C-alpha positions in Angstrom: 9.5 198.9 -135.2 6.4 200.7 -136.6 5.9 204.4 -136.2 2.8 203.6 -134.1 4.7 201.4 -131.7 7.4 204.0 -131.6 5.0 206.8 -130.5 3.4 204.4 -128.0 6.9 203.8 -126.5 7.6 207.5 -126.3 4.4 208.3 -124.4 4.6 205.2 -122.2 8.1 206.3 -121.1 6.7 209.7 -120.2 3.8 208.0 -118.4 6.2 205.8 -116.4 8.2 208.9 -115.3 5.1 210.8 -114.2 3.8 207.6 -112.4 7.2 207.2 -110.7 7.0 210.8 -109.4 3.5 210.2 -108.1 4.8 207.1 -106.3 7.6 209.0 -104.7 5.1 211.6 -103.4 2.7 208.9 -102.1 5.6 207.0 -100.5 6.6 210.1 -98.7 3.0 210.6 -97.5 2.9 207.0 -96.2 6.2 207.4 -94.4 5.6 210.8 -92.9 2.1 209.8 -91.7 3.8 207.0 -89.7 2.0 204.3 -91.7 5.2 202.3 -92.6 4.3 199.4 -90.3 0.6 199.7 -90.6 0.7 196.3 -92.5 2.9 194.0 -90.4 3.3 191.4 -93.2 4.4 191.6 -96.8 3.2 191.7 -99.6 -0.2 191.1 -98.0 -1.7 193.3 -95.3 -2.8 191.2 -92.3 -3.0 188.3 -94.7 -5.2 189.9 -97.2 -4.4 191.1 -100.8 -6.1 194.5 -99.9 -6.6 195.2 -96.2 -9.2 194.2 -93.6 -12.4 196.1 -94.1 -15.1 194.1 -92.2 -15.5 193.5 -88.5 -14.7 189.8 -88.7 -11.6 190.4 -90.8 -10.4 193.1 -88.4 -10.9 190.8 -85.4 -8.9 188.1 -87.2 -6.2 190.6 -88.0 -5.9 191.7 -84.4 -5.8 188.1 -83.2 -3.1 187.2 -85.7 -0.9 190.3 -84.9 -1.6 191.2 -81.2 1.4 193.4 -81.1 0.2 195.5 -84.1 -3.4 196.4 -83.7 -5.2 197.2 -87.0 -5.5 200.9 -87.9 -7.7 201.3 -90.9 -6.7 204.9 -91.6 -3.1 203.8 -92.0 -3.3 200.3 -93.4 -4.9 201.3 -96.7 -2.1 203.9 -97.3 0.6 201.3 -97.0 -1.2 198.7 -99.2 -2.2 201.2 -101.9 1.4 202.2 -102.0 2.5 198.6 -102.6 -0.2 198.3 -105.3 1.0 201.4 -107.1 4.6 200.2 -106.9 3.5 196.9 -108.5 1.7 198.8 -111.2 4.8 200.8 -112.0 6.8 197.5 -112.1 4.4 196.1 -114.7 4.5 199.2 -116.8 8.3 199.3 -116.8 8.4 195.5 -117.6 6.2 196.2 -120.6 8.5 199.0 -121.7 11.6 196.8 -121.3 10.0 194.0 -123.3 9.1 196.4 -126.2 12.6 197.8 -126.2 14.4 194.5 -126.1 12.1 192.6 -128.4 14.6 192.5 -131.3 17.4 191.4 -129.0 16.8 187.8 -128.0 19.5 187.7 -125.3 18.2 190.9 -123.5 14.6 189.8 -124.0 15.3 186.5 -122.3 17.0 188.2 -119.4 14.1 190.6 -118.9 11.6 187.8 -118.9 13.8 185.7 -116.6 14.1 188.6 -114.2 10.3 189.0 -114.0 9.7 185.3 -113.5 12.4 185.0 -110.8 10.9 188.0 -109.0 7.3 186.5 -109.1 8.5 183.1 -107.9 10.6 184.7 -105.2 7.6 186.6 -103.8 5.5 183.4 -103.8 8.2 181.5 -102.0 8.6 184.3 -99.5 4.9 184.2 -98.7 5.3 180.4 -98.1 8.2 181.0 -95.7 11.0 179.6 -97.9 13.2 182.7 -97.3 16.6 181.3 -98.5 15.4 180.3 -101.9 13.3 183.4 -102.2 16.4 185.6 -101.5 18.4 183.7 -104.1 15.7 184.1 -106.8 15.4 187.8 -105.9 19.1 188.3 -106.4 18.8 186.6 -109.8 15.8 188.8 -110.6 18.0 191.9 -110.1 21.1 190.6 -111.9 19.3 189.3 -115.0 17.9 192.6 -116.3 21.0 194.4 -115.2 23.1 192.2 -117.4 20.5 192.6 -120.2 20.9 196.4 -119.9 24.7 196.1 -120.1 24.6 194.0 -123.2 21.8 195.8 -125.0 22.9 197.8 -128.1 21.2 201.1 -128.8 20.6 204.4 -127.3 21.4 205.0 -123.6 17.6 205.5 -123.0 16.9 201.9 -124.0 19.5 200.6 -121.6 18.2 202.9 -118.8 14.7 201.5 -119.1 15.9 197.9 -118.7 18.1 198.9 -115.8 15.1 200.7 -114.2 13.4 197.3 -114.1 16.2 195.9 -112.0 16.1 198.9 -109.7 12.3 198.4 -109.2 12.8 194.8 -108.3 15.4 195.8 -105.7 13.0 198.5 -104.5 10.4 195.7 -103.8 13.0 193.9 -101.6 13.7 197.2 -99.8 10.0 197.6 -99.2 9.9 194.1 -97.7 12.9 194.8 -95.5 11.3 198.0 -94.3 8.6 196.0 -92.8 10.5 192.9 -91.6 13.3 194.9 -90.1 10.9 197.3 -88.4 11.8 200.6 -90.1 15.5 200.2 -89.8 16.8 203.7 -90.8 19.4 202.5 -93.3 16.7 200.4 -95.1 14.2 203.2 -95.0 16.8 205.6 -96.4 17.8 203.1 -99.0 14.1 202.7 -100.0 13.8 206.5 -100.4 17.0 206.6 -102.6 15.7 203.7 -104.6 12.5 205.5 -105.4 14.4 208.7 -106.3 16.8 206.6 -108.5 13.8 204.9 -110.3 12.3 208.3 -111.0 15.6 209.8 -112.2 16.2 206.9 -114.5 12.7 206.9 -116.0 12.8 210.7 -116.2 16.1 210.6 -118.1 14.8 208.0 -120.5 11.6 209.9 -121.1 13.4 213.2 -122.0 15.8 211.2 -124.3 12.9 209.5 -126.0 11.2 212.8 -126.5 14.4 213.9 -128.3 16.1 216.2 -125.8 19.8 216.6 -126.7 22.3 218.8 -128.5 23.3 218.9 -132.1 27.0 218.8 -131.2 29.4 218.7 -128.2 29.4 222.5 -127.6 27.8 221.9 -124.2 30.0 219.0 -123.1 31.9 221.2 -120.7 28.7 221.6 -118.6 28.2 217.8 -118.3 30.6 217.2 -115.5 29.3 220.2 -113.6 25.7 218.8 -113.8 26.8 215.3 -112.8 28.5 216.8 -109.7 25.3 218.6 -108.9 23.4 215.3 -109.2 25.9 213.6 -106.9 25.7 216.4 -104.3 21.9 216.4 -104.4 21.8 212.6 -104.1 23.9 212.9 -100.9 21.6 215.5 -99.5 18.6 213.4 -100.3 20.2 210.5 -98.4 20.8 212.9 -95.5 17.2 213.9 -95.6 16.1 210.3 -95.6 18.4 209.6 -92.6 16.9 212.6 -90.8 13.4 211.5 -91.4 13.9 207.8 -90.6 15.6 208.7 -87.3 12.8 211.2 -86.5 15.3 214.1 -86.3 13.4 216.6 -88.4 12.4 218.6 -85.3 15.5 217.9 -83.3 16.2 221.7 -83.2 12.6 222.4 -82.1 10.2 224.4 -84.2 9.2 228.0 -84.5 11.4 231.1 -84.6 14.1 229.6 -82.2 14.6 226.5 -84.4 15.9 228.3 -87.6 18.5 229.6 -88.4 19.6 228.6 -85.0 19.1 225.2 -83.4 17.8 225.0 -79.9 18.6 228.7 -79.5 22.3 228.1 -80.4 24.3 228.4 -83.6 26.1 225.1 -82.9 24.4 223.0 -80.2 26.0 219.9 -78.7 25.5 216.8 -80.8 26.5 213.2 -80.7 27.8 212.7 -84.2 29.0 209.1 -83.5 25.6 207.8 -82.4 23.8 209.8 -84.9 25.4 208.1 -87.8 25.7 204.4 -86.8 24.2 202.7 -89.8 23.5 199.2 -88.4 22.2 198.5 -84.9 21.3 194.9 -85.1 18.1 193.0 -85.9 14.9 193.0 -83.8 14.9 196.7 -82.8 11.7 198.5 -83.6 12.7 202.0 -84.9 9.1 203.3 -85.1 9.2 206.7 -83.4 13.0 206.6 -83.2 15.4 205.3 -80.6 18.1 208.0 -80.6 18.5 210.5 -77.8 18.3 214.3 -78.3 22.1 214.8 -78.9 22.2 212.2 -81.7 19.2 213.6 -83.4 20.6 217.1 -83.1 23.8 216.0 -84.8 21.8 214.5 -87.7 19.8 217.7 -88.1 22.9 219.9 -88.1 24.7 217.7 -90.8 21.5 217.9 -92.9 21.5 221.7 -92.6 25.2 221.9 -93.6 24.5 219.7 -96.6 21.6 221.9 -97.6 23.9 224.9 -97.5 26.5 223.2 -99.7 23.9 222.1 -102.2 22.2 225.5 -102.2 25.5 227.3 -103.0 26.6 224.9 -105.7 23.3 224.5 -107.5 22.6 228.2 -107.2 25.9 228.8 -109.0 25.2 226.0 -111.5 21.8 227.4 -112.4 23.5 230.7 -113.2 26.1 228.9 -115.2 23.5 227.0 -117.2 21.6 230.2 -118.0 24.8 231.9 -119.1 25.8 229.1 -121.4 22.6 229.1 -123.5 20.4 226.8 -121.3 18.4 229.6 -119.9 15.2 227.7 -119.1 17.1 224.8 -117.6 19.0 227.2 -115.4 15.7 228.9 -114.3 14.1 225.5 -113.6 17.0 224.4 -111.4 17.0 227.8 -109.6 13.2 227.9 -109.0 13.1 224.3 -107.7 16.1 224.9 -105.5 14.6 228.0 -103.9 11.2 226.2 -103.4 13.0 223.2 -101.8 14.9 225.4 -99.3 11.7 227.3 -98.4 9.8 224.1 -97.8 12.6 222.8 -95.6 12.5 226.0 -93.5 8.7 225.8 -93.4 9.0 222.2 -92.0 11.0 223.5 -89.1 9.0 226.7 -88.5 5.6 225.1 -88.6 6.4 221.9 -86.8 6.6 219.4 -89.8 3.0 219.6 -91.1 2.3 216.6 -93.3 1.4 218.5 -96.5 4.6 220.6 -96.3 6.8 217.6 -95.4 5.4 215.6 -98.3 5.9 218.5 -100.7 9.5 218.8 -99.5 10.1 215.2 -100.7 8.3 215.9 -104.0 10.3 219.1 -104.6 13.5 217.1 -104.0 12.4 214.8 -106.8 11.6 217.7 -109.1 14.9 219.3 -108.4 16.6 216.0 -109.3 14.6 215.9 -112.5 15.7 219.4 -113.6 19.3 218.3 -113.2 18.7 215.0 -115.1 17.0 216.9 -117.9 19.9 219.4 -118.0 22.3 216.4 -118.2 20.4 215.1 -121.2 20.5 218.5 -122.9 24.3 218.6 -122.7 24.5 215.3 -124.5 24.3 214.6 -128.2 20.8 214.2 -129.8 19.9 210.5 -129.3 19.7 208.3 -132.3 16.3 206.7 -132.0 15.9 205.5 -135.6 15.8 201.9 -134.5 13.5 202.6 -131.7 10.9 205.2 -132.8 10.8 204.5 -136.5 
């Protein structure tokens, strides 16, 4: 691989990571502005590649979907989000092809995955759901196997694996619409977006050359991995809170934090609050849980936040003491900002800019941990990639 191609690969990996972060932010904006069902079909929006914009098209949309009147200020958000997700998929596909070009087996698996995904979407639009689902499963499995068999640095394998995650994300996006904002699907979609960003962020910092000259920092690796796992669980709890419309279950203003409904431990229905599957055909827009169930979700989310705050606060100090000062500072600053944004959500009644920033800061906090993980590992050998 020429030096020019190697530099292009490095910068494209950084671009993909930045693009993925923007997509996480925009996806949060769409979800929190209640635009998740603003396009009742998938991948089109009221049958159009973009969204209805003229009076005749709007009238046809309302006639085709009488139970979902067209809302222009919401529909464009959902469809632009889908377009951005597709753009990221094409970008990562290009990266995966460049990385696997010298490995015929992996290259074939990457191409096969992309072809199966494209045909699967086409068949889904025609109503052939069974064959579409089978092809979608093959589209996920094919690059996953390619990543597993690919030889080279971990960053190369991560890029190919990210392609499989993006294809699965597309399926979750489809299910978000067809299953009417089912909380377990919406939460999974959030986790998929965060996973995509984490994978691409890790690959980018590795391609840039982040790493250690020896194994002196190996002892920190497990601590950072544990921090990533705890944060992932907390992000899942945050997604569950949001998708069940429980963010303001404790009210808002001074009485809502640190207490909840004016009490330190209010009554909550923890069984109903954490039932993952409630059948098919239920519209979850606006939430279906009662006050007690939503209170239980909010309280568990707060307990998780306390656990994560204590552990990551200690970890940031440990990183700084072990020679990774700036990584420790980055983790600490992102952690404090995230907690303050969470408190602000409750105090000010979940304003859209603050709620969106809360999602974005969670992604940045995850990135600081991923970057710290890369720094505790040996310097990647990229001679076959960036040479």
